C-alpha positions as protocol buffer text, in pm:
chain_id: "A"
residue {
  index: 1
  type: MET
  ca { x: 8822 y: 6818 z: 10884 }
}
residue {
  index: 2
  type: THR
  ca { x: 9111 y: 6849 z: 10624 }
}
residue {
  index: 3
  type: TRP
  ca { x: 9108 y: 7148 z: 10409 }
}
residue {
  index: 4
  type: PRO
  ca { x: 9229 y: 7081 z: 10033 }
}
residue {
  index: 5
  type: THR
  ca { x: 9576 y: 7202 z: 9944 }
}
residue {
  index: 6
  type: HIS
  ca { x: 9432 y: 7452 z: 9693 }
}
residue {
  index: 7
  type: PHE
  ca { x: 9227 y: 7610 z: 9971 }
}
residue {
  index: 8
  type: PHE
  ca { x: 9525 y: 7769 z: 10134 }
}
residue {
  index: 9
  type: ARG
  ca { x: 9674 y: 7866 z: 9788 }
}
residue {
  index: 10
  type: ASN
  ca { x: 9340 y: 8043 z: 9728 }
}
residue {
  index: 11
  type: CYS
  ca { x: 9346 y: 8213 z: 10083 }
}
residue {
  index: 12
  type: SER
  ca { x: 9707 y: 8328 z: 10020 }
}
residue {
  index: 13
  type: ALA
  ca { x: 9619 y: 8476 z: 9692 }
}
residue {
  index: 14
  type: PHE
  ca { x: 9315 y: 8667 z: 9825 }
}
residue {
  index: 15
  type: ALA
  ca { x: 9529 y: 8786 z: 10115 }
}
residue {
  index: 16
  type: ALA
  ca { x: 9798 y: 8910 z: 9869 }
}
residue {
  index: 17
  type: PHE
  ca { x: 9546 y: 9086 z: 9665 }
}
residue {
  index: 18
  type: THR
  ca { x: 9395 y: 9259 z: 9967 }
}
residue {
  index: 19
  type: LEU
  ca { x: 9760 y: 9384 z: 10075 }
}
residue {
  index: 20
  type: LEU
  ca { x: 9776 y: 9524 z: 9714 }
}
residue {
  index: 21
  type: VAL
  ca { x: 9443 y: 9712 z: 9741 }
}
residue {
  index: 22
  type: TRP
  ca { x: 9541 y: 9840 z: 10081 }
}
residue {
  index: 23
  type: GLY
  ca { x: 9872 y: 9972 z: 9951 }
}
residue {
  index: 24
  type: SER
  ca { x: 9700 y: 10145 z: 9673 }
}
residue {
  index: 25
  type: LEU
  ca { x: 9435 y: 10313 z: 9907 }
}
residue {
  index: 26
  type: ILE
  ca { x: 9700 y: 10449 z: 10150 }
}
residue {
  index: 27
  type: ASN
  ca { x: 9886 y: 10604 z: 9871 }
}
residue {
  index: 28
  type: CYS
  ca { x: 9594 y: 10766 z: 9703 }
}
residue {
  index: 29
  type: ASP
  ca { x: 9655 y: 11104 z: 9842 }
}
residue {
  index: 30
  type: ARG
  ca { x: 10031 y: 11111 z: 9773 }
}
residue {
  index: 31
  type: GLU
  ca { x: 9959 y: 10983 z: 9431 }
}
residue {
  index: 32
  type: TYR
  ca { x: 9721 y: 11275 z: 9370 }
}
residue {
  index: 33
  type: GLN
  ca { x: 9957 y: 11529 z: 9499 }
}
residue {
  index: 34
  type: HIS
  ca { x: 10290 y: 11411 z: 9349 }
}
residue {
  index: 35
  type: ILE
  ca { x: 10158 y: 11223 z: 9031 }
}
residue {
  index: 36
  type: TRP
  ca { x: 9831 y: 11334 z: 8895 }
}
residue {
  index: 37
  type: ARG
  ca { x: 9911 y: 11707 z: 8962 }
}
residue {
  index: 38
  type: SER
  ca { x: 10247 y: 11671 z: 8785 }
}
residue {
  index: 39
  type: ARG
  ca { x: 10269 y: 11863 z: 8455 }
}
residue {
  index: 40
  type: GLU
  ca { x: 10488 y: 11591 z: 8308 }
}
residue {
  index: 41
  type: ALA
  ca { x: 10381 y: 11246 z: 8192 }
}
residue {
  index: 42
  type: ASP
  ca { x: 10699 y: 11066 z: 8221 }
}
residue {
  index: 43
  type: VAL
  ca { x: 10821 y: 10781 z: 8470 }
}
residue {
  index: 44
  type: SER
  ca { x: 10625 y: 10978 z: 8741 }
}
residue {
  index: 45
  type: LEU
  ca { x: 10321 y: 10774 z: 8606 }
}
residue {
  index: 46
  type: VAL
  ca { x: 10489 y: 10431 z: 8699 }
}
residue {
  index: 47
  type: PRO
  ca { x: 10323 y: 10413 z: 9036 }
}
residue {
  index: 48
  type: VAL
  ca { x: 9981 y: 10462 z: 8869 }
}
residue {
  index: 49
  type: PHE
  ca { x: 10076 y: 10194 z: 8612 }
}
residue {
  index: 50
  type: TRP
  ca { x: 10172 y: 9958 z: 8882 }
}
residue {
  index: 51
  type: ASP
  ca { x: 9848 y: 10005 z: 9070 }
}
residue {
  index: 52
  type: TRP
  ca { x: 9657 y: 9881 z: 8778 }
}
residue {
  index: 53
  type: CYS
  ca { x: 9918 y: 9640 z: 8607 }
}
residue {
  index: 54
  type: THR
  ca { x: 9992 y: 9425 z: 8920 }
}
residue {
  index: 55
  type: PRO
  ca { x: 9629 y: 9314 z: 8974 }
}
residue {
  index: 56
  type: ALA
  ca { x: 9632 y: 9209 z: 8614 }
}
residue {
  index: 57
  type: CYS
  ca { x: 9965 y: 9030 z: 8656 }
}
residue {
  index: 58
  type: ASN
  ca { x: 9855 y: 8875 z: 8978 }
}
residue {
  index: 59
  type: ALA
  ca { x: 9606 y: 8642 z: 8814 }
}
residue {
  index: 60
  type: SER
  ca { x: 9513 y: 8428 z: 9117 }
}
residue {
  index: 61
  type: PRO
  ca { x: 9281 y: 8640 z: 9338 }
}
residue {
  index: 62
  type: GLN
  ca { x: 8992 y: 8404 z: 9374 }
}
residue {
  index: 63
  type: ILE
  ca { x: 8642 y: 8384 z: 9539 }
}
residue {
  index: 64
  type: PHE
  ca { x: 8597 y: 8054 z: 9723 }
}
residue {
  index: 65
  type: PRO
  ca { x: 8240 y: 7979 z: 9885 }
}
residue {
  index: 66
  type: VAL
  ca { x: 8275 y: 7675 z: 10103 }
}
residue {
  index: 67
  type: THR
  ca { x: 7994 y: 7412 z: 10122 }
}
residue {
  index: 68
  type: HIS
  ca { x: 7980 y: 7286 z: 10473 }
}
residue {
  index: 69
  type: ASP
  ca { x: 7821 y: 6964 z: 10383 }
}
residue {
  index: 70
  type: SER
  ca { x: 8119 y: 6829 z: 10182 }
}
residue {
  index: 71
  type: TYR
  ca { x: 8395 y: 7076 z: 10282 }
}
residue {
  index: 72
  type: ARG
  ca { x: 8468 y: 7128 z: 9920 }
}
residue {
  index: 73
  type: VAL
  ca { x: 8599 y: 7449 z: 9784 }
}
residue {
  index: 74
  type: ASN
  ca { x: 8435 y: 7594 z: 9470 }
}
residue {
  index: 75
  type: VAL
  ca { x: 8709 y: 7788 z: 9319 }
}
residue {
  index: 76
  type: ILE
  ca { x: 8624 y: 8070 z: 9061 }
}
residue {
  index: 77
  type: VAL
  ca { x: 8943 y: 8217 z: 8922 }
}
residue {
  index: 78
  type: ILE
  ca { x: 8918 y: 8544 z: 8744 }
}
residue {
  index: 79
  type: THR
  ca { x: 9123 y: 8415 z: 8461 }
}
residue {
  index: 80
  type: GLY
  ca { x: 8834 y: 8152 z: 8371 }
}
residue {
  index: 81
  type: PRO
  ca { x: 9025 y: 7845 z: 8256 }
}
residue {
  index: 82
  type: LEU
  ca { x: 9099 y: 7737 z: 8622 }
}
residue {
  index: 83
  type: ALA
  ca { x: 8735 y: 7743 z: 8733 }
}
residue {
  index: 84
  type: GLY
  ca { x: 8697 y: 7392 z: 8702 }
}
residue {
  index: 85
  type: ALA
  ca { x: 8746 y: 7110 z: 8945 }
}
residue {
  index: 86
  type: ARG
  ca { x: 8975 y: 6923 z: 8715 }
}
residue {
  index: 87
  type: VAL
  ca { x: 9191 y: 7138 z: 8501 }
}
residue {
  index: 88
  type: ARG
  ca { x: 9403 y: 7045 z: 8196 }
}
residue {
  index: 89
  type: ARG
  ca { x: 9773 y: 7068 z: 8242 }
}
residue {
  index: 90
  type: SER
  ca { x: 9802 y: 7335 z: 7955 }
}
residue {
  index: 91
  type: ALA
  ca { x: 9572 y: 7575 z: 8141 }
}
residue {
  index: 92
  type: CYS
  ca { x: 9768 y: 7520 z: 8472 }
}
residue {
  index: 93
  type: ALA
  ca { x: 10111 y: 7577 z: 8286 }
}
residue {
  index: 94
  type: TRP
  ca { x: 9964 y: 7900 z: 8127 }
}
residue {
  index: 95
  type: TRP
  ca { x: 9857 y: 8022 z: 8477 }
}
residue {
  index: 96
  type: TYR
  ca { x: 10174 y: 7922 z: 8643 }
}
residue {
  index: 97
  type: GLY
  ca { x: 10386 y: 8074 z: 8374 }
}
residue {
  index: 98
  type: SER
  ca { x: 10201 y: 8395 z: 8384 }
}
residue {
  index: 99
  type: GLN
  ca { x: 10270 y: 8416 z: 8757 }
}
residue {
  index: 100
  type: VAL
  ca { x: 10640 y: 8355 z: 8716 }
}
residue {
  index: 101
  type: PHE
  ca { x: 10706 y: 8588 z: 8417 }
}
residue {
  index: 102
  type: SER
  ca { x: 10506 y: 8869 z: 8547 }
}
residue {
  index: 103
  type: PHE
  ca { x: 10695 y: 8860 z: 8861 }
}
residue {
  index: 104
  type: VAL
  ca { x: 11026 y: 8864 z: 8669 }
}
residue {
  index: 105
  type: PHE
  ca { x: 10897 y: 9178 z: 8488 }
}
residue {
  index: 106
  type: LEU
  ca { x: 10792 y: 9343 z: 8815 }
}
residue {
  index: 107
  type: ALA
  ca { x: 11126 y: 9255 z: 8990 }
}
residue {
  index: 108
  type: PHE
  ca { x: 11317 y: 9366 z: 8687 }
}
residue {
  index: 109
  type: VAL
  ca { x: 11162 y: 9726 z: 8692 }
}
residue {
  index: 110
  type: LEU
  ca { x: 11232 y: 9752 z: 9067 }
}
residue {
  index: 111
  type: GLU
  ca { x: 11603 y: 9653 z: 9009 }
}
residue {
  index: 112
  type: MET
  ca { x: 11641 y: 9895 z: 8740 }
}
residue {
  index: 113
  type: LEU
  ca { x: 11526 y: 10184 z: 8947 }
}
residue {
  index: 114
  type: LEU
  ca { x: 11770 y: 10078 z: 9226 }
}
residue {
  index: 115
  type: SER
  ca { x: 12054 y: 10053 z: 8982 }
}
residue {
  index: 116
  type: LEU
  ca { x: 11979 y: 10375 z: 8834 }
}
residue {
  index: 117
  type: ARG
  ca { x: 11997 y: 10546 z: 9173 }
}
residue {
  index: 118
  type: LEU
  ca { x: 12312 y: 10370 z: 9237 }
}
residue {
  index: 119
  type: TYR
  ca { x: 12457 y: 10475 z: 8913 }
}
residue {
  index: 120
  type: ALA
  ca { x: 12367 y: 10835 z: 8976 }
}
residue {
  index: 121
  type: LEU
  ca { x: 12508 y: 10815 z: 9336 }
}
residue {
  index: 122
  type: TYR
  ca { x: 12845 y: 10716 z: 9193 }
}
residue {
  index: 123
  type: GLY
  ca { x: 12841 y: 11007 z: 8949 }
}
residue {
  index: 124
  type: LYS
  ca { x: 12738 y: 10803 z: 8650 }
}
residue {
  index: 125
  type: ASN
  ca { x: 13068 y: 10595 z: 8681 }
}
residue {
  index: 126
  type: ARG
  ca { x: 13123 y: 10408 z: 8366 }
}
residue {
  index: 127
  type: SER
  ca { x: 13259 y: 10092 z: 8546 }
}
residue {
  index: 128
  type: ILE
  ca { x: 12954 y: 10100 z: 8786 }
}
residue {
  index: 129
  type: GLY
  ca { x: 12719 y: 10128 z: 8497 }
}
residue {
  index: 130
  type: VAL
  ca { x: 12867 y: 9853 z: 8298 }
}
residue {
  index: 131
  type: LEU
  ca { x: 12874 y: 9618 z: 8587 }
}
residue {
  index: 132
  type: LEU
  ca { x: 12496 y: 9694 z: 8673 }
}
residue {
  index: 133
  type: VAL
  ca { x: 12395 y: 9635 z: 8311 }
}
residue {
  index: 134
  type: TRP
  ca { x: 12573 y: 9307 z: 8306 }
}
residue {
  index: 135
  type: MET
  ca { x: 12421 y: 9195 z: 8636 }
}
residue {
  index: 136
  type: ILE
  ca { x: 12062 y: 9295 z: 8554 }
}
residue {
  index: 137
  type: SER
  ca { x: 12084 y: 9145 z: 8182 }
}
residue {
  index: 138
  type: THR
  ca { x: 12248 y: 8820 z: 8315 }
}
residue {
  index: 139
  type: GLY
  ca { x: 11972 y: 8808 z: 8586 }
}
residue {
  index: 140
  type: ILE
  ca { x: 11701 y: 8859 z: 8320 }
}
residue {
  index: 141
  type: VAL
  ca { x: 11834 y: 8586 z: 8089 }
}
residue {
  index: 142
  type: MET
  ca { x: 11875 y: 8346 z: 8376 }
}
residue {
  index: 143
  type: ALA
  ca { x: 11525 y: 8405 z: 8514 }
}
residue {
  index: 144
  type: ILE
  ca { x: 11368 y: 8363 z: 8152 }
}
residue {
  index: 145
  type: VAL
  ca { x: 11575 y: 8039 z: 8099 }
}
residue {
  index: 146
  type: CYS
  ca { x: 11481 y: 7908 z: 8449 }
}
residue {
  index: 147
  type: GLY
  ca { x: 11128 y: 8004 z: 8413 }
}
residue {
  index: 148
  type: VAL
  ca { x: 11085 y: 7828 z: 8083 }
}
residue {
  index: 149
  type: ARG
  ca { x: 11247 y: 7518 z: 8220 }
}
residue {
  index: 150
  type: SER
  ca { x: 11021 y: 7522 z: 8531 }
}
residue {
  index: 151
  type: VAL
  ca { x: 10696 y: 7578 z: 8333 }
}
residue {
  index: 152
  type: ARG
  ca { x: 10789 y: 7282 z: 8100 }
}
residue {
  index: 153
  type: GLY
  ca { x: 10891 y: 7051 z: 8362 }
}
residue {
  index: 154
  type: VAL
  ca { x: 10657 y: 7116 z: 8665 }
}
residue {
  index: 155
  type: HIS
  ca { x: 10364 y: 6864 z: 8708 }
}
residue {
  index: 156
  type: PHE
  ca { x: 10027 y: 6965 z: 8859 }
}
residue {
  index: 157
  type: GLU
  ca { x: 9759 y: 6810 z: 9061 }
}
residue {
  index: 158
  type: SER
  ca { x: 9407 y: 6824 z: 8937 }
}
residue {
  index: 159
  type: THR
  ca { x: 9353 y: 7170 z: 9103 }
}
residue {
  index: 160
  type: CYS
  ca { x: 9677 y: 7316 z: 8955 }
}
residue {
  index: 161
  type: VAL
  ca { x: 9883 y: 7277 z: 9256 }
}
residue {
  index: 162
  type: ALA
  ca { x: 10255 y: 7222 z: 9172 }
}
residue {
  index: 163
  type: LYS
  ca { x: 10396 y: 6889 z: 9305 }
}
residue {
  index: 164
  type: ASP
  ca { x: 10760 y: 6905 z: 9179 }
}
residue {
  index: 165
  type: MET
  ca { x: 11079 y: 7031 z: 9316 }
}
residue {
  index: 166
  type: LEU
  ca { x: 11157 y: 7371 z: 9158 }
}
residue {
  index: 167
  type: TYR
  ca { x: 11534 y: 7379 z: 9156 }
}
residue {
  index: 168
  type: GLU
  ca { x: 11519 y: 7654 z: 8899 }
}
residue {
  index: 169
  type: GLY
  ca { x: 11382 y: 7888 z: 9188 }
}
residue {
  index: 170
  type: VAL
  ca { x: 11688 y: 7820 z: 9408 }
}
residue {
  index: 171
  type: TYR
  ca { x: 11913 y: 7926 z: 9128 }
}
residue {
  index: 172
  type: ASN
  ca { x: 11721 y: 8238 z: 9049 }
}
residue {
  index: 173
  type: GLY
  ca { x: 11689 y: 8332 z: 9411 }
}
residue {
  index: 174
  type: MET
  ca { x: 12048 y: 8291 z: 9487 }
}
residue {
  index: 175
  type: PHE
  ca { x: 12156 y: 8535 z: 9218 }
}
residue {
  index: 176
  type: ALA
  ca { x: 11898 y: 8773 z: 9292 }
}
residue {
  index: 177
  type: PHE
  ca { x: 12019 y: 8787 z: 9642 }
}
residue {
  index: 178
  type: VAL
  ca { x: 12376 y: 8850 z: 9507 }
}
residue {
  index: 179
  type: ARG
  ca { x: 12245 y: 9141 z: 9294 }
}
residue {
  index: 180
  type: HIS
  ca { x: 12058 y: 9310 z: 9574 }
}
residue {
  index: 181
  type: SER
  ca { x: 12335 y: 9251 z: 9819 }
}
residue {
  index: 182
  type: PHE
  ca { x: 12575 y: 9438 z: 9588 }
}
residue {
  index: 183
  type: ILE
  ca { x: 12337 y: 9715 z: 9538 }
}
residue {
  index: 184
  type: TRP
  ca { x: 12289 y: 9768 z: 9899 }
}
residue {
  index: 185
  type: MET
  ca { x: 12658 y: 9737 z: 9982 }
}
residue {
  index: 186
  type: MET
  ca { x: 12756 y: 9995 z: 9721 }
}
residue {
  index: 187
  type: THR
  ca { x: 12490 y: 10225 z: 9845 }
}
residue {
  index: 188
  type: MET
  ca { x: 12617 y: 10190 z: 10209 }
}
residue {
  index: 189
  type: ARG
  ca { x: 12964 y: 10291 z: 10087 }
}
residue {
  index: 190
  type: ARG
  ca { x: 12836 y: 10634 z: 10002 }
}
residue {
  index: 191
  type: ARG
  ca { x: 12652 y: 10690 z: 10334 }
}
residue {
  index: 192
  type: ASN
  ca { x: 12885 y: 10962 z: 10436 }
}
residue {
  index: 193
  type: ILE
  ca { x: 12855 y: 11168 z: 10125 }
}
residue {
  index: 194
  type: GLY
  ca { x: 12624 y: 11437 z: 10278 }
}
residue {
  index: 195
  type: ARG
  ca { x: 12867 y: 11496 z: 10560 }
}
residue {
  index: 196
  type: LEU
  ca { x: 13174 y: 11559 z: 10352 }
}
residue {
  index: 197
  type: GLY
  ca { x: 13036 y: 11884 z: 10188 }
}
residue {
  index: 198
  type: ASP
  ca { x: 12709 y: 12073 z: 10188 }
}
residue {
  index: 199
  type: SER
  ca { x: 12474 y: 11938 z: 10436 }
}
residue {
  index: 200
  type: SER
  ca { x: 12189 y: 12007 z: 10202 }
}
residue {
  index: 201
  type: ARG
  ca { x: 12283 y: 11685 z: 10019 }
}
residue {
  index: 202
  type: ALA
  ca { x: 12211 y: 11470 z: 10318 }
}
residue {
  index: 203
  type: PRO
  ca { x: 11827 y: 11438 z: 10273 }
}
residue {
  index: 204
  type: VAL
  ca { x: 11827 y: 11268 z: 9939 }
}
residue {
  index: 205
  type: VAL
  ca { x: 12118 y: 11029 z: 10065 }
}
residue {
  index: 206
  type: ARG
  ca { x: 11930 y: 10949 z: 10377 }
}
residue {
  index: 207
  type: LEU
  ca { x: 11623 y: 10871 z: 10166 }
}
residue {
  index: 208
  type: MET
  ca { x: 11824 y: 10640 z: 9938 }
}
residue {
  index: 209
  type: LEU
  ca { x: 11973 y: 10454 z: 10240 }
}
residue {
  index: 210
  type: ARG
  ca { x: 11635 y: 10419 z: 10399 }
}
residue {
  index: 211
  type: ASP
  ca { x: 11441 y: 10302 z: 10088 }
}
residue {
  index: 212
  type: GLY
  ca { x: 11746 y: 10070 z: 10001 }
}
residue {
  index: 213
  type: ALA
  ca { x: 11752 y: 9906 z: 10352 }
}
residue {
  index: 214
  type: TRP
  ca { x: 11365 y: 9852 z: 10328 }
}
residue {
  index: 215
  type: ILE
  ca { x: 11394 y: 9689 z: 9985 }
}
residue {
  index: 216
  type: PHE
  ca { x: 11694 y: 9474 z: 10080 }
}
residue {
  index: 217
  type: ALA
  ca { x: 11531 y: 9357 z: 10388 }
}
residue {
  index: 218
  type: VAL
  ca { x: 11201 y: 9263 z: 10219 }
}
residue {
  index: 219
  type: PHE
  ca { x: 11370 y: 9097 z: 9925 }
}
residue {
  index: 220
  type: SER
  ca { x: 11602 y: 8909 z: 10163 }
}
residue {
  index: 221
  type: ALA
  ca { x: 11298 y: 8790 z: 10355 }
}
residue {
  index: 222
  type: MET
  ca { x: 11121 y: 8677 z: 10045 }
}
residue {
  index: 223
  type: LEU
  ca { x: 11412 y: 8504 z: 9897 }
}
residue {
  index: 224
  type: THR
  ca { x: 11500 y: 8322 z: 10217 }
}
residue {
  index: 225
  type: THR
  ca { x: 11144 y: 8217 z: 10267 }
}
residue {
  index: 226
  type: VAL
  ca { x: 11050 y: 8111 z: 9912 }
}
residue {
  index: 227
  type: THR
  ca { x: 11384 y: 7956 z: 9792 }
}
residue {
  index: 228
  type: PRO
  ca { x: 11396 y: 7668 z: 10060 }
}
residue {
  index: 229
  type: TYR
  ca { x: 11023 y: 7590 z: 9982 }
}
residue {
  index: 230
  type: CYS
  ca { x: 11094 y: 7560 z: 9614 }
}
residue {
  index: 231
  type: VAL
  ca { x: 11282 y: 7236 z: 9697 }
}
residue {
  index: 232
  type: LEU
  ca { x: 11127 y: 7116 z: 10014 }
}
residue {
  index: 233
  type: LEU
  ca { x: 10760 y: 7209 z: 9978 }
}
residue {
  index: 234
  type: PRO
  ca { x: 10687 y: 7335 z: 9618 }
}
residue {
  index: 235
  type: VAL
  ca { x: 10311 y: 7352 z: 9730 }
}
residue {
  index: 236
  type: VAL
  ca { x: 10385 y: 7616 z: 9988 }
}
residue {
  index: 237
  type: ALA
  ca { x: 10621 y: 7814 z: 9741 }
}
residue {
  index: 238
  type: GLN
  ca { x: 10328 y: 7839 z: 9491 }
}
residue {
  index: 239
  type: THR
  ca { x: 10116 y: 8001 z: 9764 }
}
residue {
  index: 240
  type: LEU
  ca { x: 10383 y: 8258 z: 9824 }
}
residue {
  index: 241
  type: ILE
  ca { x: 10397 y: 8382 z: 9459 }
}
residue {
  index: 242
  type: PRO
  ca { x: 10103 y: 8625 z: 9485 }
}
residue {
  index: 243
  type: TRP
  ca { x: 10270 y: 8783 z: 9783 }
}
residue {
  index: 244
  type: SER
  ca { x: 10586 y: 8848 z: 9584 }
}
residue {
  index: 245
  type: HIS
  ca { x: 10369 y: 9026 z: 9326 }
}
residue {
  index: 246
  type: SER
  ca { x: 10217 y: 9243 z: 9583 }
}
residue {
  index: 247
  type: LEU
  ca { x: 10528 y: 9328 z: 9780 }
}
residue {
  index: 248
  type: VAL
  ca { x: 10735 y: 9419 z: 9471 }
}
residue {
  index: 249
  type: SER
  ca { x: 10437 y: 9643 z: 9358 }
}
residue {
  index: 250
  type: VAL
  ca { x: 10422 y: 9831 z: 9686 }
}
residue {
  index: 251
  type: LEU
  ca { x: 10800 y: 9877 z: 9713 }
}
residue {
  index: 252
  type: THR
  ca { x: 10822 y: 10008 z: 9367 }
}
residue {
  index: 253
  type: CYS
  ca { x: 10544 y: 10258 z: 9413 }
}
residue {
  index: 254
  type: ARG
  ca { x: 10676 y: 10381 z: 9738 }
}
residue {
  index: 255
  type: LEU
  ca { x: 11020 y: 10411 z: 9596 }
}
residue {
  index: 256
  type: ILE
  ca { x: 10911 y: 10659 z: 9336 }
}
residue {
  index: 257
  type: LEU
  ca { x: 10660 y: 10831 z: 9541 }
}
residue {
  index: 258
  type: ASN
  ca { x: 10934 y: 10908 z: 9812 }
}
residue {
  index: 259
  type: MET
  ca { x: 11159 y: 11066 z: 9567 }
}
residue {
  index: 260
  type: GLN
  ca { x: 10880 y: 11275 z: 9427 }
}
residue {
  index: 261
  type: GLN
  ca { x: 10767 y: 11375 z: 9766 }
}
residue {
  index: 262
  type: LEU
  ca { x: 11104 y: 11478 z: 9876 }
}
residue {
  index: 263
  type: HIS
  ca { x: 11155 y: 11716 z: 9580 }
}
residue {
  index: 264
  type: THR
  ca { x: 10812 y: 11873 z: 9613 }
}
residue {
  index: 265
  type: LEU
  ca { x: 10868 y: 11936 z: 9987 }
}
residue {
  index: 266
  type: THR
  ca { x: 11214 y: 12097 z: 9931 }
}
residue {
  index: 267
  type: HIS
  ca { x: 11154 y: 12262 z: 9607 }
}
residue {
  index: 268
  type: GLY
  ca { x: 10786 y: 12279 z: 9538 }
}
residue {
  index: 269
  type: SER
  ca { x: 10791 y: 12219 z: 9170 }
}
residue {
  index: 270
  type: THR
  ca { x: 10756 y: 11939 z: 8938 }
}
residue {
  index: 271
  type: PRO
  ca { x: 11046 y: 11701 z: 8934 }
}
residue {
  index: 272
  type: GLN
  ca { x: 11237 y: 11598 z: 8639 }
}
residue {
  index: 273
  type: LEU
  ca { x: 11368 y: 11245 z: 8680 }
}
residue {
  index: 274
  type: THR
  ca { x: 11715 y: 11188 z: 8556 }
}
residue {
  index: 275
  type: THR
  ca { x: 12045 y: 11040 z: 8684 }
}
residue {
  index: 276
  type: ASN
  ca { x: 12236 y: 11378 z: 8689 }
}
residue {
  index: 277
  type: ILE
  ca { x: 12315 y: 11382 z: 9042 }
}
residue {
  index: 278
  type: ASP
  ca { x: 12642 y: 11583 z: 9087 }
}
residue {
  index: 279
  type: PHE
  ca { x: 12751 y: 11511 z: 9432 }
}
residue {
  index: 280
  type: GLY
  ca { x: 13100 y: 11653 z: 9381 }
}
residue {
  index: 281
  type: SER
  ca { x: 12947 y: 11994 z: 9340 }
}
residue {
  index: 282
  type: ASP
  ca { x: 12922 y: 12220 z: 9657 }
}
residue {
  index: 283
  type: SER
  ca { x: 12638 y: 12423 z: 9496 }
}
residue {
  index: 284
  type: TYR
  ca { x: 12429 y: 12126 z: 9444 }
}
residue {
  index: 285
  type: SER
  ca { x: 12138 y: 12091 z: 9693 }
}
residue {
  index: 286
  type: SER
  ca { x: 11896 y: 11818 z: 9819 }
}
residue {
  index: 287
  type: HIS
  ca { x: 11613 y: 11944 z: 9607 }
}
residue {
  index: 288
  type: ASP
  ca { x: 11819 y: 11915 z: 9296 }
}
residue {
  index: 289
  type: SER
  ca { x: 11922 y: 11572 z: 9391 }
}
residue {
  index: 290
  type: ALA
  ca { x: 11561 y: 11466 z: 9437 }
}
residue {
  index: 291
  type: ARG
  ca { x: 11485 y: 11584 z: 9079 }
}
residue {
  index: 292
  type: HIS
  ca { x: 11755 y: 11388 z: 8902 }
}
residue {
  index: 293
  type: ILE
  ca { x: 11745 y: 11042 z: 9070 }
}
residue {
  index: 294
  type: LEU
  ca { x: 11559 y: 10780 z: 8865 }
}
residue {
  index: 295
  type: VAL
  ca { x: 11571 y: 10790 z: 8491 }
}
residue {
  index: 296
  type: PRO
  ca { x: 11900 y: 10816 z: 8282 }
}
residue {
  index: 297
  type: SER
  ca { x: 11950 y: 11096 z: 8032 }
}
residue {
  index: 298
  type: GLY
  ca { x: 12210 y: 10866 z: 7883 }
}
residue {
  index: 299
  type: GLY
  ca { x: 12371 y: 10542 z: 7898 }
}
residue {
  index: 300
  type: PRO
  ca { x: 12643 y: 10423 z: 8134 }
}
residue {
  index: 301
  type: GLY
  ca { x: 12896 y: 10620 z: 7921 }
}
residue {
  index: 302
  type: ALA
  ca { x: 12713 y: 10945 z: 7927 }
}
residue {
  index: 303
  type: SER
  ca { x: 12880 y: 11238 z: 8081 }
}
residue {
  index: 304
  type: SER
  ca { x: 12790 y: 11364 z: 8424 }
}
residue {
  index: 305
  type: ARG
  ca { x: 12734 y: 11720 z: 8337 }
}
residue {
  index: 306
  type: ASP
  ca { x: 12417 y: 11905 z: 8462 }
}
residue {
  index: 307
  type: HIS
  ca { x: 12147 y: 11999 z: 8222 }
}
């Protein structure tokens, strides 16, 4: 018995969706404690948005009953147009494009959060801010251009399985790896910041290093896995796209929830998320650092004074 190619794509999508649901369920208690009970409706609600946005972006979870007499797979896709056995190329391109650009959006938000943390870690240094803005902006433009070229040029089988070599994914993956490597290396350069002065700064720095290490490791694994397949086996690369959605969603939620939890445990009040981390002040403690870590109160040129 030989299973059709799209059967494995459907199984991969369903498994990735299961991972997303599992991640949402295990974070329910933390979400309620650190998000829903919060008095402020700001970026703290990003994890909640992610829990509901990503299943919509991940438009490939499918139900596939197998008929044993013919070993055919009857695919019912939640997006509707892909429910038939033979699908028009326009419908395939729409589905494929939605997958690509929704992942670009999810990855962009995660990179923004990591960049803002790094920007705060360096005392809102103007040069660091300008460099981060340039890297992210260039990455977005490059991702959009490569995505459009990929959607326009890719050819599909009758079941919406891509059969072209996606060189655009290689270019995107290489530049994304450079960006994440830069953010991780710059974060590692500040690993001793909690030891040089007040030891109360150490928890937030350790948290940034731990979360940064996990995100860098997962992203590196995704890029080194997906990128070669974009050229060698585009069919396999397409089956990995739903996993990218789910993993980025889980990482983004945990990134914010960890910072919220750190502040609640050390200070016990609702955090106000900005980039005002003054690591040069001896009177600044870890719970204050946890409060001011994610969202900028000004641009890269803003001053680093405390509010």
